[in-house]
N, C-alpha and C positions, 0 to 999 in steps of 0.2 A: 782168405777163403781157400779151402783146399779142394782140388779137383782130382777125380780119379776116373779112369776109363776101364771098362771091361768089354772085351770083344765076345760076341756071341756067334755061334755057328748057325742059329736059326731064330725065327721070331719067337718060337715057344721058349727057347733058352733065354732070350732077352726078357720075356715076360716073367720068367722065374727069377731073374736077377732083380727086376723091379719089385716083385712080391717080397723077396727076401729083404730088400732095402727098406721098404715101408714097414715090414714086420719088426725090424730092429729099431726103427725110429720111435722116440717117445711120443705118447699120445698128443701132447701139447704141440709138438712140431708137425704132426700129421694134420691137426686142426688148423694150424697157421698156414700150411701149404694149401689146404682146401679153401680157406678164406681167400688166399691170394689168387687161386684159380677162379673163384667166383667173381672177384673184383675185376680180373682181366676179362672175363666173359662179358660182364656188364659194360665195361668200357668199349669192347669191340662191337657189341650190339647196340651201343648208344642207349643203354637203359639207365634211367635215373635210380640210383640205389635207394634214395629216400622213398620212392614210390613202392619199391619191392618190400621195404621194411614195414609198411603200413599194416600188413596182415598176411595171413597165410592165403595162398591161392587155393581155391576150391575147385574140385573137378568131380563131376558126377557122371557115372556111366551105368546105364541100365543093362543088366545082363539077364537073359532069359534062360 
């Protein structure tokens, strides 16, 4: 595994580095990173993944 470090002078510059990194990444890698984040979230929140996969969550909001 290769590691690289970029120093930023501000948070905005660091966000630009992140945006550039993810834009250059192939779509398959972006999806696998997103899935890894989801799995870590479920594990931290003690959520059973099988329960989440049963169906879409539905949310209704009445707006006047």
